[in-house]
A tleap script that builds the chain and sets N, CA, C and O, in Angstrom:
source leaprc.protein.ff14SB
mol = sequence {
  NMET ILE PRO ALA SER VAL ALA ASP PRO GLN
  PRO ARG LEU LYS VAL ALA ILE PHE ASP ASP
  VAL VAL ALA ALA ARG GLY GLU GLN PHE HIE
  ILE PRO GLY CYS ALA VAL GLU VAL PHE PRO
  HIE ALA ASP GLU ALA VAL VAL VAL CYS VAL
  ARG GLY ARG TYR ASP VAL VAL PHE MET ASP
  TYR ALA MET GLY PRO GLY ARG LYS ASP GLY
  ALA THR ALA THR ARG GLU LEU ARG ALA SER
  GLY CYS ARG ALA LYS ILE ILE GLY ILE SER
  SER ASP PRO ALA ALA ASN ALA ALA ILE ARG
  THR SER GLY ALA ASP GLU ALA LEU ALA SER
  LYS SER HIE LEU ARG SER TYR LEU VAL HIE
  ILE GLY ALA GLN LYS LEU ALA LYS CARG
}
set mol.1.N position { -64.721 74.436 -35.013 }
set mol.1.CA position { -65.417 73.793 -33.910 }
set mol.1.C position { -65.653 74.821 -32.797 }
set mol.1.O position { -64.768 75.613 -32.472 }
set mol.2.N position { -66.860 74.796 -32.219 }
set mol.2.CA position { -67.220 75.735 -31.160 }
set mol.2.C position { -66.764 75.176 -29.826 }
set mol.2.O position { -67.058 74.021 -29.519 }
set mol.3.N position { -66.049 75.963 -29.020 }
set mol.3.CA position { -65.638 75.477 -27.701 }
set mol.3.C position { -66.856 75.093 -26.864 }
set mol.3.O position { -67.926 75.685 -26.999 }
set mol.4.N position { -66.681 74.107 -26.009 }
set mol.4.CA position { -67.782 73.606 -25.174 }
set mol.4.C position { -68.405 74.710 -24.333 }
set mol.4.O position { -69.619 74.726 -24.130 }
set mol.5.N position { -67.580 75.639 -23.839 }
set mol.5.CA position { -68.114 76.701 -22.985 }
set mol.5.C position { -69.058 77.626 -23.751 }
set mol.5.O position { -69.940 78.242 -23.151 }
set mol.6.N position { -68.882 77.730 -25.072 }
set mol.6.CA position { -69.762 78.561 -25.883 }
set mol.6.C position { -70.987 77.762 -26.318 }
set mol.6.O position { -72.101 78.286 -26.320 }
set mol.7.N position { -70.788 76.499 -26.684 }
set mol.7.CA position { -71.879 75.667 -27.169 }
set mol.7.C position { -72.873 75.322 -26.068 }
set mol.7.O position { -74.076 75.251 -26.321 }
set mol.8.N position { -72.388 75.108 -24.862 }
set mol.8.CA position { -73.256 74.736 -23.747 }
set mol.8.C position { -73.346 75.900 -22.772 }
set mol.8.O position { -72.393 76.166 -22.040 }
set mol.9.N position { -74.484 76.603 -22.752 }
set mol.9.CA position { -74.589 77.704 -21.798 }
set mol.9.C position { -74.502 77.170 -20.375 }
set mol.9.O position { -74.793 76.002 -20.117 }
set mol.10.N position { -74.100 78.040 -19.456 }
set mol.10.CA position { -73.945 77.602 -18.065 }
set mol.10.C position { -75.268 77.048 -17.549 }
set mol.10.O position { -76.336 77.565 -17.876 }
set mol.11.N position { -75.190 76.010 -16.755 }
set mol.11.CA position { -76.431 75.459 -16.205 }
set mol.11.C position { -77.083 76.480 -15.285 }
set mol.11.O position { -76.405 77.176 -14.529 }
set mol.12.N position { -78.372 76.560 -15.357 }
set mol.12.CA position { -79.103 77.523 -14.541 }
set mol.12.C position { -80.261 76.834 -13.845 }
set mol.12.O position { -80.944 75.984 -14.415 }
set mol.13.N position { -80.458 77.223 -12.611 }
set mol.13.CA position { -81.661 76.806 -11.906 }
set mol.13.C position { -82.790 77.685 -12.421 }
set mol.13.O position { -82.642 78.905 -12.500 }
set mol.14.N position { -83.899 77.085 -12.766 }
set mol.14.CA position { -85.068 77.856 -13.169 }
set mol.14.C position { -85.866 78.159 -11.914 }
set mol.14.O position { -86.306 77.253 -11.207 }
set mol.15.N position { -86.048 79.447 -11.646 }
set mol.15.CA position { -86.680 79.897 -10.413 }
set mol.15.C position { -87.923 80.728 -10.739 }
set mol.15.O position { -87.877 81.632 -11.575 }
set mol.16.N position { -89.033 80.410 -10.069 }
set mol.16.CA position { -90.256 81.204 -10.173 }
set mol.16.C position { -90.521 81.853 -8.821 }
set mol.16.O position { -90.400 81.212 -7.778 }
set mol.17.N position { -90.882 83.134 -8.852 }
set mol.17.CA position { -91.258 83.851 -7.638 }
set mol.17.C position { -92.694 84.329 -7.822 }
set mol.17.O position { -92.989 85.103 -8.732 }
set mol.18.N position { -93.581 83.861 -6.948 }
set mol.18.CA position { -94.975 84.302 -6.958 }
set mol.18.C position { -95.162 85.268 -5.800 }
set mol.18.O position { -95.267 84.855 -4.645 }
set mol.19.N position { -95.203 86.565 -6.117 }
set mol.19.CA position { -95.299 87.580 -5.067 }
set mol.19.C position { -95.748 88.896 -5.671 }
set mol.19.O position { -95.090 89.428 -6.565 }
set mol.20.N position { -96.866 89.424 -5.189 }
set mol.20.CA position { -97.394 90.669 -5.725 }
set mol.20.C position { -96.501 91.867 -5.413 }
set mol.20.O position { -96.387 92.775 -6.236 }
set mol.21.N position { -95.874 91.886 -4.252 }
set mol.21.CA position { -95.031 93.019 -3.873 }
set mol.21.C position { -93.742 93.041 -4.697 }
set mol.21.O position { -93.348 94.094 -5.197 }
set mol.22.N position { -93.095 91.909 -4.839 }
set mol.22.CA position { -91.873 91.833 -5.648 }
set mol.22.C position { -92.185 92.246 -7.085 }
set mol.22.O position { -91.418 92.986 -7.701 }
set mol.23.N position { -93.313 91.768 -7.619 }
set mol.23.CA position { -93.703 92.118 -8.992 }
set mol.23.C position { -94.004 93.605 -9.105 }
set mol.23.O position { -93.591 94.249 -10.070 }
set mol.24.N position { -94.728 94.164 -8.119 }
set mol.24.CA position { -95.084 95.579 -8.159 }
set mol.24.C position { -93.849 96.475 -8.107 }
set mol.24.O position { -93.825 97.547 -8.710 }
set mol.25.N position { -92.843 96.033 -7.393 }
set mol.25.CA position { -91.595 96.810 -7.316 }
set mol.25.C position { -90.786 96.710 -8.605 }
set mol.25.O position { -89.851 97.481 -8.821 }
set mol.26.N position { -91.148 95.766 -9.452 }
set mol.26.CA position { -90.403 95.566 -10.697 }
set mol.26.C position { -89.017 95.003 -10.458 }
set mol.26.O position { -88.102 95.213 -11.254 }
set mol.27.N position { -88.869 94.283 -9.348 }
set mol.27.CA position { -87.555 93.732 -9.023 }
set mol.27.C position { -87.117 92.732 -10.082 }
set mol.27.O position { -87.897 91.895 -10.537 }
set mol.28.N position { -85.864 92.839 -10.456 }
set mol.28.CA position { -85.263 91.892 -11.381 }
set mol.28.C position { -84.074 91.257 -10.692 }
set mol.28.O position { -83.354 91.908 -9.934 }
set mol.29.N position { -83.880 89.993 -10.961 }
set mol.29.CA position { -82.820 89.247 -10.294 }
set mol.29.C position { -81.871 88.691 -11.356 }
set mol.29.O position { -82.216 87.770 -12.097 }
set mol.30.N position { -80.685 89.261 -11.414 }
set mol.30.CA position { -79.650 88.769 -12.323 }
set mol.30.C position { -78.615 88.059 -11.458 }
set mol.30.O position { -77.589 88.628 -11.084 }
set mol.31.N position { -78.912 86.816 -11.155 }
set mol.31.CA position { -78.101 86.027 -10.227 }
set mol.31.C position { -77.366 84.947 -11.010 }
set mol.31.O position { -78.014 84.121 -11.653 }
set mol.32.N position { -76.031 84.924 -10.979 }
set mol.32.CA position { -75.312 83.851 -11.666 }
set mol.32.C position { -75.809 82.482 -11.189 }
set mol.32.O position { -75.947 82.235 -9.991 }
set mol.33.N position { -76.071 81.608 -12.153 }
set mol.33.CA position { -76.544 80.266 -11.836 }
set mol.33.C position { -78.049 80.141 -11.768 }
set mol.33.O position { -78.568 79.033 -11.632 }
set mol.34.N position { -78.775 81.271 -11.862 }
set mol.34.CA position { -80.243 81.248 -11.763 }
set mol.34.C position { -80.877 82.000 -12.927 }
set mol.34.O position { -80.378 83.038 -13.362 }
set mol.35.N position { -81.970 81.464 -13.415 }
set mol.35.CA position { -82.839 82.160 -14.364 }
set mol.35.C position { -84.140 82.393 -13.605 }
set mol.35.O position { -84.867 81.444 -13.314 }
set mol.36.N position { -84.436 83.654 -13.284 }
set mol.36.CA position { -85.536 83.998 -12.374 }
set mol.36.C position { -86.670 84.695 -13.127 }
set mol.36.O position { -86.441 85.610 -13.918 }
set mol.37.N position { -87.906 84.236 -12.859 }
set mol.37.CA position { -89.102 84.887 -13.385 }
set mol.37.C position { -90.001 85.237 -12.208 }
set mol.37.O position { -90.142 84.448 -11.273 }
set mol.38.N position { -90.613 86.425 -12.253 }
set mol.38.CA position { -91.477 86.897 -11.171 }
set mol.38.C position { -92.915 86.995 -11.691 }
set mol.38.O position { -93.163 87.504 -12.784 }
set mol.39.N position { -93.847 86.498 -10.889 }
set mol.39.CA position { -95.262 86.509 -11.235 }
set mol.39.C position { -96.030 87.255 -10.139 }
set mol.39.O position { -95.750 87.065 -8.956 }
set mol.40.N position { -97.008 88.111 -10.522 }
set mol.40.CA position { -97.705 88.947 -9.540 }
set mol.40.C position { -98.747 88.213 -8.695 }
set mol.40.O position { -99.225 88.760 -7.701 }
set mol.41.N position { -99.101 87.005 -9.067 }
set mol.41.CA position { -100.066 86.215 -8.298 }
set mol.41.C position { -99.883 84.736 -8.650 }
set mol.41.O position { -99.156 84.383 -9.579 }
set mol.42.N position { -100.563 83.889 -7.883 }
set mol.42.CA position { -100.403 82.441 -8.071 }
set mol.42.C position { -101.680 81.780 -8.561 }
set mol.42.O position { -101.846 80.568 -8.421 }
set mol.43.N position { -102.586 82.568 -9.136 }
set mol.43.CA position { -103.858 82.002 -9.585 }
set mol.43.C position { -103.670 80.855 -10.575 }
set mol.43.O position { -104.449 79.902 -10.576 }
set mol.44.N position { -102.658 80.941 -11.400 }
set mol.44.CA position { -102.393 79.900 -12.398 }
set mol.44.C position { -101.021 79.267 -12.172 }
set mol.44.O position { -100.325 78.924 -13.128 }
set mol.45.N position { -100.643 79.118 -10.929 }
set mol.45.CA position { -99.307 78.597 -10.599 }
set mol.45.C position { -99.069 77.215 -11.186 }
set mol.45.O position { -97.968 76.932 -11.658 }
set mol.46.N position { -100.070 76.354 -11.167 }
set mol.46.CA position { -99.876 74.994 -11.699 }
set mol.46.C position { -99.548 75.060 -13.185 }
set mol.46.O position { -98.597 74.423 -13.637 }
set mol.47.N position { -100.319 75.818 -13.944 }
set mol.47.CA position { -100.071 75.944 -15.384 }
set mol.47.C position { -98.690 76.549 -15.632 }
set mol.47.O position { -97.930 76.058 -16.466 }
set mol.48.N position { -98.376 77.612 -14.906 }
set mol.48.CA position { -97.087 78.288 -15.067 }
set mol.48.C position { -95.935 77.337 -14.757 }
set mol.48.O position { -94.960 77.279 -15.506 }
set mol.49.N position { -96.040 76.594 -13.660 }
set mol.49.CA position { -94.939 75.725 -13.244 }
set mol.49.C position { -94.793 74.497 -14.135 }
set mol.49.O position { -93.675 74.040 -14.373 }
set mol.50.N position { -95.893 73.962 -14.627 }
set mol.50.CA position { -95.803 72.830 -15.555 }
set mol.50.C position { -95.140 73.288 -16.850 }
set mol.50.O position { -94.268 72.604 -17.385 }
set mol.51.N position { -95.555 74.440 -17.345 }
set mol.51.CA position { -94.996 74.967 -18.588 }
set mol.51.C position { -93.526 75.346 -18.407 }
set mol.51.O position { -92.700 75.057 -19.273 }
set mol.52.N position { -93.194 75.997 -17.275 }
set mol.52.CA position { -91.842 76.495 -17.068 }
set mol.52.C position { -90.863 75.491 -16.513 }
set mol.52.O position { -89.652 75.695 -16.602 }
set mol.53.N position { -91.360 74.405 -15.939 }
set mol.53.CA position { -90.504 73.372 -15.358 }
set mol.53.C position { -89.450 73.964 -14.431 }
set mol.53.O position { -88.249 73.806 -14.651 }
set mol.54.N position { -89.915 74.642 -13.401 }
set mol.54.CA position { -89.022 75.321 -12.466 }
set mol.54.C position { -88.395 74.342 -11.482 }
set mol.54.O position { -88.995 73.333 -11.111 }
set mol.55.N position { -87.180 74.665 -11.073 }
set mol.55.CA position { -86.467 73.874 -10.072 }
set mol.55.C position { -86.807 74.352 -8.662 }
set mol.55.O position { -86.880 73.558 -7.724 }
set mol.56.N position { -87.012 75.665 -8.529 }
set mol.56.CA position { -87.300 76.286 -7.232 }
set mol.56.C position { -88.459 77.261 -7.418 }
set mol.56.O position { -88.491 78.033 -8.376 }
set mol.57.N position { -89.416 77.212 -6.479 }
set mol.57.CA position { -90.561 78.111 -6.506 }
set mol.57.C position { -90.628 78.831 -5.165 }
set mol.57.O position { -90.684 78.194 -4.113 }
set mol.58.N position { -90.622 80.164 -5.206 }
set mol.58.CA position { -90.822 80.971 -4.007 }
set mol.58.C position { -92.284 81.396 -4.005 }
set mol.58.O position { -92.799 81.881 -5.012 }
set mol.59.N position { -92.953 81.212 -2.864 }
set mol.59.CA position { -94.390 81.460 -2.800 }
set mol.59.C position { -94.726 82.380 -1.628 }
set mol.59.O position { -94.488 82.037 -0.470 }
set mol.60.N position { -95.282 83.552 -1.941 }
set mol.60.CA position { -95.806 84.432 -0.904 }
set mol.60.C position { -97.171 83.901 -0.490 }
set mol.60.O position { -97.799 83.143 -1.230 }
set mol.61.N position { -97.626 84.297 0.687 }
set mol.61.CA position { -98.924 83.825 1.157 }
set mol.61.C position { -100.067 84.700 0.631 }
set mol.61.O position { -100.994 84.192 0.000 }
set mol.62.N position { -100.007 85.986 0.883 }
set mol.62.CA position { -101.087 86.898 0.505 }
set mol.62.C position { -100.699 87.660 -0.754 }
set mol.62.O position { -99.701 88.380 -0.776 }
set mol.63.N position { -101.509 87.490 -1.811 }
set mol.63.CA position { -101.183 88.142 -3.076 }
set mol.63.C position { -102.285 89.055 -3.573 }
set mol.63.O position { -102.500 89.203 -4.776 }
set mol.64.N position { -102.977 89.663 -2.625 }
set mol.64.CA position { -103.967 90.665 -2.991 }
set mol.64.C position { -105.389 90.145 -2.953 }
set mol.64.O position { -105.632 88.942 -3.049 }
set mol.65.N position { -106.329 91.075 -2.810 }
set mol.65.CA position { -107.744 90.709 -2.736 }
set mol.65.C position { -108.201 89.952 -3.981 }
set mol.65.O position { -107.880 90.328 -5.108 }
set mol.66.N position { -108.944 88.897 -3.757 }
set mol.66.CA position { -109.481 88.114 -4.866 }
set mol.66.C position { -108.489 87.169 -5.518 }
set mol.66.O position { -108.820 86.506 -6.501 }
set mol.67.N position { -107.288 87.098 -4.989 }
set mol.67.CA position { -106.250 86.221 -5.551 }
set mol.67.C position { -106.076 84.989 -4.678 }
set mol.67.O position { -106.362 85.009 -3.481 }
set mol.68.N position { -105.608 83.931 -5.292 }
set mol.68.CA position { -105.339 82.684 -4.579 }
set mol.68.C position { -104.197 82.895 -3.592 }
set mol.68.O position { -103.202 83.540 -3.920 }
set mol.69.N position { -104.338 82.350 -2.382 }
set mol.69.CA position { -103.251 82.490 -1.410 }
set mol.69.C position { -102.173 81.444 -1.662 }
set mol.69.O position { -102.392 80.457 -2.363 }
set mol.70.N position { -101.012 81.682 -1.078 }
set mol.70.CA position { -99.859 80.817 -1.307 }
set mol.70.C position { -100.037 79.393 -0.813 }
set mol.70.O position { -99.506 78.460 -1.417 }
set mol.71.N position { -100.780 79.206 0.282 }
set mol.71.CA position { -101.007 77.849 0.792 }
set mol.71.C position { -101.846 77.038 -0.193 }
set mol.71.O position { -101.549 75.872 -0.452 }
set mol.72.N position { -102.887 77.650 -0.738 }
set mol.72.CA position { -103.730 76.970 -1.722 }
set mol.72.C position { -102.922 76.648 -2.975 }
set mol.72.O position { -102.997 75.536 -3.498 }
set mol.73.N position { -102.149 77.624 -3.457 }
set mol.73.CA position { -101.336 77.404 -4.652 }
set mol.73.C position { -100.315 76.290 -4.422 }
set mol.73.O position { -100.086 75.463 -5.305 }
set mol.74.N position { -99.705 76.270 -3.244 }
set mol.74.CA position { -98.720 75.226 -2.929 }
set mol.74.C position { -99.378 73.855 -2.899 }
set mol.74.O position { -98.838 72.891 -3.440 }
set mol.75.N position { -100.532 73.769 -2.275 }
set mol.75.CA position { -101.270 72.502 -2.212 }
set mol.75.C position { -101.606 72.013 -3.635 }
set mol.75.O position { -101.462 70.828 -3.936 }
set mol.76.N position { -102.050 72.926 -4.496 }
set mol.76.CA position { -102.377 72.567 -5.882 }
set mol.76.C position { -101.133 72.141 -6.664 }
set mol.76.O position { -101.189 71.213 -7.471 }
set mol.77.N position { -100.015 72.822 -6.421 }
set mol.77.CA position { -98.761 72.430 -7.092 }
set mol.77.C position { -98.371 71.007 -6.714 }
set mol.77.O position { -98.041 70.198 -7.580 }
set mol.78.N position { -98.410 70.706 -5.432 }
set mol.78.CA position { -98.044 69.353 -4.988 }
set mol.78.C position { -99.022 68.315 -5.531 }
set mol.78.O position { -98.607 67.226 -5.928 }
set mol.79.N position { -100.322 68.639 -5.555 }
set mol.79.CA position { -101.323 67.708 -6.075 }
set mol.79.C position { -101.124 67.450 -7.573 }
set mol.79.O position { -101.479 66.382 -8.072 }
set mol.80.N position { -100.559 68.425 -8.284 }
set mol.80.CA position { -100.316 68.275 -9.722 }
set mol.80.C position { -99.059 67.458 -10.014 }
set mol.80.O position { -98.780 67.123 -11.166 }
set mol.81.N position { -98.304 67.140 -8.962 }
set mol.81.CA position { -97.070 66.387 -9.146 }
set mol.81.C position { -95.823 67.246 -9.214 }
set mol.81.O position { -94.743 66.737 -9.514 }
set mol.82.N position { -95.944 68.522 -8.944 }
set mol.82.CA position { -94.793 69.427 -8.968 }
set mol.82.C position { -93.756 68.959 -7.947 }
set mol.82.O position { -94.053 68.800 -6.763 }
set mol.83.N position { -92.539 68.743 -8.434 }
set mol.83.CA position { -91.473 68.260 -7.565 }
set mol.83.C position { -90.443 69.350 -7.269 }
set mol.83.O position { -89.421 69.083 -6.638 }
set mol.84.N position { -90.708 70.561 -7.716 }
set mol.84.CA position { -89.788 71.675 -7.454 }
set mol.84.C position { -89.693 71.917 -5.954 }
set mol.84.O position { -90.608 71.598 -5.196 }
set mol.85.N position { -88.580 72.482 -5.551 }
set mol.85.CA position { -88.447 72.924 -4.163 }
set mol.85.C position { -89.312 74.159 -4.008 }
set mol.85.O position { -89.151 75.124 -4.754 }
set mol.86.N position { -90.233 74.144 -3.042 }
set mol.86.CA position { -91.110 75.286 -2.809 }
set mol.86.C position { -90.723 75.921 -1.475 }
set mol.86.O position { -90.576 75.242 -0.458 }
set mol.87.N position { -90.562 77.255 -1.513 }
set mol.87.CA position { -90.124 77.998 -0.339 }
set mol.87.C position { -91.115 79.134 -0.080 }
set mol.87.O position { -91.327 79.985 -0.943 }
set mol.88.N position { -91.709 79.143 1.091 }
set mol.88.CA position { -92.589 80.233 1.490 }
set mol.88.C position { -91.772 81.484 1.753 }
set mol.88.O position { -90.657 81.408 2.270 }
set mol.89.N position { -92.330 82.646 1.396 }
set mol.89.CA position { -91.620 83.913 1.637 }
set mol.89.C position { -92.593 84.935 2.211 }
set mol.89.O position { -93.150 85.750 1.475 }
set mol.90.N position { -92.790 84.894 3.489 }
set mol.90.CA position { -93.659 85.855 4.160 }
set mol.90.C position { -93.006 86.275 5.465 }
set mol.90.O position { -92.309 85.492 6.109 }
set mol.91.N position { -93.243 87.518 5.844 }
set mol.91.CA position { -92.725 87.968 7.144 }
set mol.91.C position { -93.648 87.519 8.276 }
set mol.91.O position { -93.326 87.696 9.451 }
set mol.92.N position { -94.793 86.940 7.920 }
set mol.92.CA position { -95.750 86.450 8.901 }
set mol.92.C position { -95.480 84.965 9.173 }
set mol.92.O position { -95.690 84.132 8.292 }
set mol.93.N position { -95.022 84.628 10.373 }
set mol.93.CA position { -94.716 83.226 10.679 }
set mol.93.C position { -95.909 82.291 10.472 }
set mol.93.O position { -95.724 81.151 10.046 }
set mol.94.N position { -97.126 82.749 10.765 }
set mol.94.CA position { -98.312 81.902 10.567 }
set mol.94.C position { -98.538 81.610 9.087 }
set mol.94.O position { -98.930 80.501 8.725 }
set mol.95.N position { -98.294 82.597 8.235 }
set mol.95.CA position { -98.441 82.398 6.796 }
set mol.95.C position { -97.415 81.393 6.287 }
set mol.95.O position { -97.749 80.502 5.507 }
set mol.96.N position { -96.168 81.535 6.727 }
set mol.96.CA position { -95.141 80.574 6.321 }
set mol.96.C position { -95.472 79.172 6.826 }
set mol.96.O position { -95.230 78.190 6.124 }
set mol.97.N position { -96.022 79.069 8.035 }
set mol.97.CA position { -96.418 77.761 8.565 }
set mol.97.C position { -97.529 77.160 7.713 }
set mol.97.O position { -97.527 75.955 7.459 }
set mol.98.N position { -98.473 77.976 7.271 }
set mol.98.CA position { -99.562 77.485 6.429 }
set mol.98.C position { -99.032 76.980 5.083 }
set mol.98.O position { -99.488 75.955 4.576 }
set mol.99.N position { -98.081 77.695 4.520 }
set mol.99.CA position { -97.495 77.261 3.243 }
set mol.99.C position { -96.725 75.957 3.436 }
set mol.99.O position { -96.807 75.060 2.597 }
set mol.100.N position { -95.983 75.847 4.526 }
set mol.100.CA position { -95.243 74.599 4.802 }
set mol.100.C position { -96.201 73.434 5.007 }
set mol.100.O position { -95.955 72.338 4.503 }
set mol.101.N position { -97.279 73.654 5.733 }
set mol.101.CA position { -98.274 72.604 5.947 }
set mol.101.C position { -98.889 72.161 4.619 }
set mol.101.O position { -99.288 71.006 4.468 }
set mol.102.N position { -98.963 73.074 3.672 }
set mol.102.CA position { -99.539 72.768 2.361 }
set mol.102.C position { -98.576 72.067 1.419 }
set mol.102.O position { -98.963 71.658 0.324 }
set mol.103.N position { -97.308 71.924 1.841 }
set mol.103.CA position { -96.367 71.174 1.016 }
set mol.103.C position { -95.062 71.854 0.687 }
set mol.103.O position { -94.240 71.284 -0.031 }
set mol.104.N position { -94.840 73.070 1.195 }
set mol.104.CA position { -93.564 73.740 0.936 }
set mol.104.C position { -92.437 73.045 1.688 }
set mol.104.O position { -92.650 72.460 2.749 }
set mol.105.N position { -91.259 73.117 1.135 }
set mol.105.CA position { -90.088 72.479 1.734 }
set mol.105.C position { -89.506 73.289 2.883 }
set mol.105.O position { -88.990 72.730 3.851 }
set mol.106.N position { -89.592 74.591 2.769 }
set mol.106.CA position { -89.052 75.467 3.804 }
set mol.106.C position { -89.650 76.853 3.638 }
set mol.106.O position { -90.479 77.073 2.755 }
set mol.107.N position { -89.237 77.781 4.476 }
set mol.107.CA position { -89.739 79.147 4.406 }
set mol.107.C position { -88.639 80.115 4.805 }
set mol.107.O position { -87.803 79.821 5.659 }
set mol.108.N position { -88.662 81.274 4.167 }
set mol.108.CA position { -87.769 82.364 4.556 }
set mol.108.C position { -88.560 83.285 5.472 }
set mol.108.O position { -89.722 83.588 5.201 }
set mol.109.N position { -87.944 83.722 6.535 }
set mol.109.CA position { -88.635 84.549 7.522 }
set mol.109.C position { -88.955 85.949 7.000 }
set mol.109.O position { -89.792 86.647 7.572 }
set mol.110.N position { -88.306 86.355 5.934 }
set mol.110.CA position { -88.518 87.704 5.425 }
set mol.110.C position { -88.169 87.762 3.946 }
set mol.110.O position { -87.242 87.090 3.493 }
set mol.111.N position { -88.906 88.557 3.204 }
set mol.111.CA position { -88.606 88.738 1.781 }
set mol.111.C position { -87.245 89.381 1.586 }
set mol.111.O position { -86.626 89.230 0.533 }
set mol.112.N position { -86.779 90.099 2.598 }
set mol.112.CA position { -85.478 90.756 2.472 }
set mol.112.C position { -84.350 89.736 2.328 }
set mol.112.O position { -83.257 90.084 1.884 }
set mol.113.N position { -84.602 88.489 2.697 }
set mol.113.CA position { -83.595 87.444 2.554 }
set mol.113.C position { -83.618 86.776 1.179 }
set mol.113.O position { -82.771 85.934 0.880 }
set mol.114.N position { -84.585 87.152 0.347 }
set mol.114.CA position { -84.772 86.495 -0.946 }
set mol.114.C position { -83.540 86.593 -1.846 }
set mol.114.O position { -83.079 85.583 -2.377 }
set mol.115.N position { -83.015 87.787 -2.016 }
set mol.115.CA position { -81.868 87.959 -2.919 }
set mol.115.C position { -80.655 87.169 -2.423 }
set mol.115.O position { -79.985 86.517 -3.225 }
set mol.116.N position { -80.362 87.212 -1.137 }
set mol.116.CA position { -79.194 86.479 -0.631 }
set mol.116.C position { -79.405 84.974 -0.773 }
set mol.116.O position { -78.449 84.246 -1.041 }
set mol.117.N position { -80.627 84.496 -0.601 }
set mol.117.CA position { -80.911 83.073 -0.779 }
set mol.117.C position { -80.701 82.682 -2.241 }
set mol.117.O position { -80.146 81.620 -2.525 }
set mol.118.N position { -81.139 83.530 -3.168 }
set mol.118.CA position { -80.927 83.250 -4.592 }
set mol.118.C position { -79.439 83.205 -4.928 }
set mol.118.O position { -78.994 82.330 -5.671 }
set mol.119.N position { -78.678 84.139 -4.386 }
set mol.119.CA position { -77.223 84.131 -4.617 }
set mol.119.C position { -76.625 82.819 -4.099 }
set mol.119.O position { -75.775 82.216 -4.754 }
set mol.120.N position { -77.071 82.391 -2.936 }
set mol.120.CA position { -76.576 81.146 -2.333 }
set mol.120.C position { -76.884 79.941 -3.219 }
set mol.120.O position { -75.987 79.146 -3.499 }
set mol.121.N position { -78.141 79.788 -3.669 }
set mol.121.CA position { -78.469 78.598 -4.472 }
set mol.121.C position { -77.846 78.686 -5.861 }
set mol.121.O position { -77.512 77.659 -6.452 }
set mol.122.N position { -77.685 79.903 -6.393 }
set mol.122.CA position { -76.999 80.064 -7.681 }
set mol.122.C position { -75.546 79.631 -7.574 }
set mol.122.O position { -75.036 78.945 -8.460 }
set mol.123.N position { -74.877 80.024 -6.501 }
set mol.123.CA position { -73.479 79.632 -6.292 }
set mol.123.C position { -73.360 78.113 -6.140 }
set mol.123.O position { -72.422 77.504 -6.654 }
set mol.124.N position { -74.310 77.511 -5.435 }
set mol.124.CA position { -74.291 76.043 -5.300 }
set mol.124.C position { -74.436 75.377 -6.661 }
set mol.124.O position { -73.737 74.406 -6.952 }
set mol.125.N position { -75.328 75.886 -7.493 }
set mol.125.CA position { -75.543 75.314 -8.825 }
set mol.125.C position { -74.281 75.425 -9.657 }
set mol.125.O position { -73.890 74.462 -10.317 }
set mol.126.N position { -73.637 76.582 -9.639 }
set mol.126.CA position { -72.423 76.778 -10.419 }
set mol.126.C position { -71.269 75.923 -9.907 }
set mol.126.O position { -70.428 75.488 -10.695 }
set mol.127.N position { -71.218 75.680 -8.612 }
set mol.127.CA position { -70.157 74.847 -8.035 }
set mol.127.C position { -70.262 73.403 -8.475 }
set mol.127.O position { -69.266 72.679 -8.469 }
set mol.128.N position { -71.452 72.974 -8.856 }
set mol.128.CA position { -71.679 71.583 -9.282 }
set mol.128.C position { -71.290 71.334 -10.719 }
set mol.128.O position { -71.317 70.191 -11.175 }
set mol.129.N position { -70.929 72.377 -11.446 }
set mol.129.CA position { -70.562 72.228 -12.876 }
set mol.129.C position { -69.364 71.359 -13.077 }
set mol.129.O position { -68.942 71.144 -14.213 }
savepdb mol mol.pdb
quit
């Protein structure tokens, strides 16, 4: 018989990060309690989020010329029925306000806080086990 701890992998929050800068840096997040995927733009955020069934979505506002902005992507996610927690991640307060107005739950004042926020929500998820 397989012990329960081996048969049932630890619960993980599924996290999507839509940010061209994070993607360009090749940042990887190995955070206990979180399974994190990074996307370079949000042009297909609805398709990605429906397919991935994410619990938390981090959304940057500006993702490069010709790309959908974070406020538009957030509005489309909410219109599609996405119930994930959406968090704006821009150092520009006006951009974060636009994402919140479009349906985000909250915003981080700086991308530099992203890793610590992930550690925090991962620890909360693991504490609920």
